[in-house]
DOVO-398873 format. One record per residue: x, y, z of N, C-alpha, C, O in turn; residue in one letter. Coordinates in steps of 0.1 Angstrom, whole numbers. Example, Ala and Ser with C-alpha at 12.3 -4.5 7.8 and 13.67 -1.06 7.14 Angstrom:
- n.east|n.north|n.up|ca.east|ca.north|ca.up|c.east|c.north|c.up|o.east|o.north|o.up|type
- 132|-57|78|123|-45|78|132|-33|78|142|-33|85|A
- 128|-22|71|137|-11|71|129|0|79|134|11|80|S
REM end
This chain:
- n.east|n.north|n.up|ca.east|ca.north|ca.up|c.east|c.north|c.up|o.east|o.north|o.up|type
- 1099|1403|943|1091|1412|950|1096|1426|946|1108|1428|943|M
- 1087|1436|946|1090|1450|944|1091|1457|957|1082|1457|965|R
- 1102|1465|958|1105|1473|970|1106|1487|966|1109|1490|954|H
- 1104|1496|976|1105|1511|973|1114|1516|984|1113|1512|996|F
- 1122|1526|980|1130|1534|990|1126|1548|987|1127|1553|976|I
- 1122|1555|997|1120|1570|997|1132|1576|1004|1135|1573|1015|L
- 1140|1584|996|1152|1589|1001|1153|1605|1000|1150|1610|990|A
- 1157|1611|1011|1156|1626|1012|1167|1631|1021|1173|1624|1029|S
- 1170|1644|1019|1178|1651|1028|1169|1654|1040|1158|1659|1039|H
- 1174|1652|1052|1165|1654|1064|1155|1643|1065|1156|1632|1059|G
- 1144|1646|1072|1134|1636|1075|1121|1637|1066|1111|1632|1070|K
- 1123|1643|1055|1112|1644|1045|1107|1630|1041|1095|1628|1040|F
- 1116|1621|1039|1112|1607|1034|1103|1601|1045|1093|1595|1041|A
- 1106|1602|1058|1098|1597|1068|1084|1604|1068|1074|1597|1071|D
- 1084|1617|1066|1071|1624|1066|1063|1619|1054|1050|1617|1056|G
- 1068|1617|1043|1061|1612|1031|1055|1598|1035|1044|1595|1032|I
- 1064|1589|1040|1059|1576|1044|1048|1577|1054|1038|1569|1053|L
- 1049|1585|1064|1038|1587|1074|1025|1591|1068|1015|1585|1071|H
- 1026|1600|1059|1014|1605|1052|1008|1593|1043|996|1591|1043|S
- 1017|1586|1036|1012|1575|1028|1005|1565|1036|995|1560|1032|L
- 1011|1562|1048|1005|1552|1057|991|1556|1062|982|1548|1064|E
- 989|1569|1064|976|1574|1068|966|1572|1057|954|1569|1060|L
- 970|1573|1045|961|1572|1033|959|1558|1029|948|1553|1026|I
- 970|1550|1028|970|1537|1021|973|1526|1031|973|1514|1027|K
- 976|1528|1043|980|1518|1053|995|1515|1052|1002|1520|1044|G
- 999|1506|1061|1013|1502|1062|1016|1492|1050|1008|1485|1045|K
- 1029|1493|1046|1035|1485|1036|1048|1481|1040|1057|1489|1043|H
- 1051|1468|1040|1064|1463|1045|1075|1464|1034|1087|1462|1038|E
- 1071|1467|1022|1081|1468|1012|1086|1482|1009|1091|1485|998|N
- 1083|1492|1018|1087|1506|1016|1097|1509|1027|1094|1508|1039|I
- 1109|1514|1023|1119|1518|1033|1122|1532|1031|1119|1538|1020|W
- 1128|1539|1041|1132|1553|1039|1147|1554|1043|1153|1547|1050|T
- 1152|1565|1036|1166|1569|1040|1164|1584|1043|1160|1592|1034|I
- 1167|1588|1055|1167|1602|1059|1181|1607|1061|1187|1606|1072|N
- 1187|1611|1050|1202|1614|1050|1205|1626|1058|1198|1636|1058|A
- 1217|1626|1063|1224|1637|1070|1216|1641|1083|1218|1653|1087|Y
- 1209|1632|1089|1202|1636|1101|1210|1631|1113|1208|1636|1124|T
- 1220|1622|1111|1228|1617|1121|1242|1617|1116|1245|1609|1106|N
- 1251|1624|1122|1265|1625|1117|1272|1612|1118|1283|1610|1111|E
- 1267|1602|1125|1274|1589|1126|1269|1580|1115|1275|1569|1114|N
- 1259|1584|1107|1254|1575|1097|1259|1580|1083|1258|1591|1080|E
- 1265|1571|1076|1271|1573|1063|1260|1569|1052|1255|1558|1053|D
- 1258|1578|1043|1248|1575|1032|1251|1562|1025|1242|1554|1022|L
- 1263|1560|1021|1266|1548|1013|1264|1536|1021|1260|1525|1016|Q
- 1267|1537|1034|1264|1525|1043|1249|1522|1044|1245|1511|1044|T
- 1241|1533|1046|1227|1531|1047|1222|1524|1034|1213|1515|1035|Q
- 1226|1529|1023|1222|1523|1010|1226|1508|1009|1218|1500|1005|I
- 1239|1506|1012|1244|1492|1011|1236|1483|1020|1233|1471|1016|R
- 1233|1487|1032|1225|1479|1041|1211|1475|1036|1206|1464|1038|E
- 1205|1485|1030|1192|1482|1024|1193|1473|1012|1184|1464|1010|L
- 1203|1474|1004|1205|1466|992|1208|1451|996|1205|1442|988|L
- 1214|1449|1007|1217|1436|1012|1204|1428|1014|1204|1415|1014|E
- 1193|1435|1017|1180|1428|1019|1173|1424|1006|1163|1417|1006|D
- 1179|1428|994|1172|1425|982|1176|1411|977|1188|1407|978|L
- 1167|1404|971|1169|1391|965|1173|1394|950|1171|1405|945|D
- 1179|1384|944|1184|1386|931|1172|1389|921|1175|1395|911|V
- 1160|1384|924|1149|1387|915|1140|1398|919|1130|1401|913|N
- 1144|1405|930|1136|1417|934|1138|1429|925|1148|1430|918|D
- 1128|1438|926|1129|1451|919|1130|1462|930|1123|1460|940|E
- 1137|1472|928|1138|1483|937|1135|1496|930|1142|1500|921|L
- 1125|1503|934|1122|1516|929|1126|1526|940|1120|1526|951|V
- 1135|1535|936|1140|1545|945|1135|1559|941|1136|1562|929|V
- 1129|1566|951|1124|1579|948|1132|1589|957|1131|1589|969|V
- 1140|1597|950|1148|1607|957|1142|1621|957|1134|1624|948|T
- 1147|1629|966|1140|1643|967|1145|1652|956|1137|1660|950|D
- 1158|1652|952|1163|1663|943|1171|1656|932|1181|1649|935|I
- 1168|1659|920|1176|1654|908|1189|1661|909|1190|1673|910|F
- 1200|1653|908|1213|1659|909|1219|1661|923|1230|1666|924|G
- 1210|1659|933|1215|1661|946|1223|1649|950|1224|1639|943|G
- 1230|1650|962|1239|1639|966|1232|1626|968|1238|1615|964|S
- 1220|1625|973|1213|1613|974|1210|1606|961|1212|1595|958|I
- 1205|1615|952|1201|1610|939|1214|1605|932|1213|1595|925|N
- 1225|1612|933|1237|1608|926|1242|1595|932|1247|1587|924|N
- 1241|1592|945|1245|1579|950|1237|1568|944|1243|1558|941|E
- 1224|1570|943|1216|1559|937|1219|1558|922|1218|1547|916|F
- 1221|1569|915|1224|1568|901|1237|1561|898|1238|1554|887|M
- 1246|1561|907|1258|1553|906|1255|1538|906|1264|1530|903|N
- 1243|1534|910|1240|1520|911|1231|1515|900|1227|1503|900|L
- 1229|1523|890|1220|1519|879|1226|1508|870|1218|1504|861|L
- 1238|1504|872|1243|1493|864|1236|1480|869|1236|1470|862|H
- 1230|1481|881|1222|1469|886|1208|1471|881|1200|1480|884|D
- 1204|1461|872|1191|1462|865|1179|1461|874|1168|1464|870|R
- 1181|1458|886|1170|1457|896|1166|1471|901|1155|1472|906|R
- 1174|1480|899|1172|1494|905|1167|1504|895|1172|1505|884|I
- 1157|1511|899|1151|1522|891|1150|1534|899|1145|1533|911|H
- 1155|1545|894|1156|1557|902|1147|1568|896|1148|1571|884|V
- 1139|1574|905|1131|1586|901|1135|1597|910|1137|1596|922|I
- 1136|1609|905|1138|1621|913|1126|1629|914|1118|1630|904|A
- 1123|1636|925|1112|1645|927|1102|1639|937|1090|1639|934|G
- 1107|1634|948|1098|1628|958|1086|1637|962|1088|1648|966|L
- 1074|1632|960|1062|1639|965|1051|1628|968|1052|1617|963|N
- 1042|1632|976|1032|1623|980|1023|1617|969|1021|1605|968|L
- 1018|1626|960|1010|1620|949|1017|1609|941|1012|1599|937|P
- 1030|1612|938|1038|1602|931|1039|1589|938|1038|1578|933|L
- 1042|1590|951|1043|1577|959|1030|1570|960|1030|1558|959|V
- 1019|1577|962|1006|1571|962|1003|1563|949|999|1552|949|I
- 1006|1570|938|1005|1563|925|1013|1551|923|1008|1540|919|E
- 1026|1552|927|1035|1540|926|1030|1528|934|1029|1517|929|L
- 1026|1531|947|1022|1520|956|1009|1515|951|1007|1502|951|V
- 999|1523|948|986|1518|944|987|1510|931|981|1499|930|T
- 994|1515|921|994|1508|908|1003|1496|908|1002|1487|900|M
- 1013|1496|918|1022|1485|918|1016|1471|920|1021|1461|916|S
- 1004|1471|927|997|1459|929|992|1453|916|990|1440|915|K
- 990|1461|906|984|1456|893|993|1456|881|992|1449|872|H
- 1003|1465|882|1012|1467|871|1025|1458|873|1032|1461|882|E
- 1027|1449|865|1038|1440|866|1051|1445|860|1062|1443|865|K
- 1049|1453|850|1061|1459|843|1065|1472|850|1058|1482|851|D
- 1077|1472|856|1081|1483|864|1083|1496|856|1081|1507|861|V
- 1087|1495|844|1089|1507|835|1075|1513|833|1074|1526|834|V
- 1065|1505|829|1052|1511|827|1046|1517|840|1040|1527|840|N
- 1049|1510|851|1045|1515|864|1050|1529|866|1043|1539|869|L
- 1063|1531|864|1069|1544|867|1064|1555|857|1061|1566|861|I
- 1064|1551|844|1059|1561|834|1045|1566|837|1042|1578|837|K
- 1036|1556|840|1022|1560|843|1021|1568|856|1013|1578|856|T
- 1028|1564|866|1028|1571|879|1033|1585|877|1027|1595|883|A
- 1043|1587|869|1048|1601|867|1038|1610|860|1035|1621|864|L
- 1031|1604|850|1021|1612|842|1010|1615|852|1005|1627|852|I
- 1005|1605|859|993|1608|868|996|1617|879|988|1626|882|N
- 1008|1616|885|1011|1625|896|1014|1639|892|1011|1648|900|S
- 1019|1641|880|1021|1655|875|1008|1662|874|1008|1674|875|K
- 997|1655|871|984|1662|870|979|1668|883|971|1677|883|R
- 985|1663|894|980|1668|907|988|1681|911|984|1687|921|S
- 998|1685|904|1005|1697|906|998|1708|899|998|1709|887|I
- 991|1717|907|983|1727|901|985|1740|908|988|1741|920|Q
- 983|1751|901|983|1764|907|968|1767|909|961|1771|900|Y
- 963|1766|921|949|1766|924|942|1779|922|931|1780|919|C
- 950|1790|923|944|1804|921|939|1805|906|928|1810|904|N
- 947|1800|897|942|1800|883|930|1792|881|921|1796|873|I
- 930|1780|887|919|1771|885|906|1778|890|896|1778|884|I
- 907|1784|902|896|1790|908|891|1802|899|879|1804|897|L
- 901|1810|894|898|1822|886|891|1817|873|882|1824|868|N
- 896|1806|867|890|1801|855|876|1796|857|867|1798|849|N
- 873|1790|869|860|1786|872|850|1798|874|839|1797|869|E
- 855|1808|880|848|1820|882|844|1827|869|833|1831|867|D
- 854|1827|860|852|1833|846|842|1824|839|833|1830|832|A
- 842|1811|840|833|1802|833|819|1804|838|809|1804|830|D
- 817|1807|851|804|1809|856|797|1822|852|785|1823|852|E
- 806|1832|847|800|1845|843|793|1843|829|785|1852|825|D
- 796|1833|822|790|1831|808|779|1822|808|773|1819|797|F
REM end
């Protein structure tokens, strides 16, 4: 089975999951880590507890908020485990792409590459788009 972890500083990961569930419904294979929100919770312990739920044949796609941040670095230390795939740059379009395409794409590497390409297209500077449309209408 393929699982996803959304991991962020603060409660950003829970917010992304909440938005995802509004759009795509609930998914039992998506977990969150909201790091540094409770001083009694250790990040390494949170990660270890989630990994204990993985089966030897499971795949885990981890999406962290900041490349090179402490959360991303903790997961990058686990990349010796071939079941784990780490993406930095947590955002809603990326998560929607991953979850939607995951049902059809069996190869996790292709899933991630395609989701990255598709989700990057949704990042736009809307003022320029509007200005270009206005300019096109003048001709």
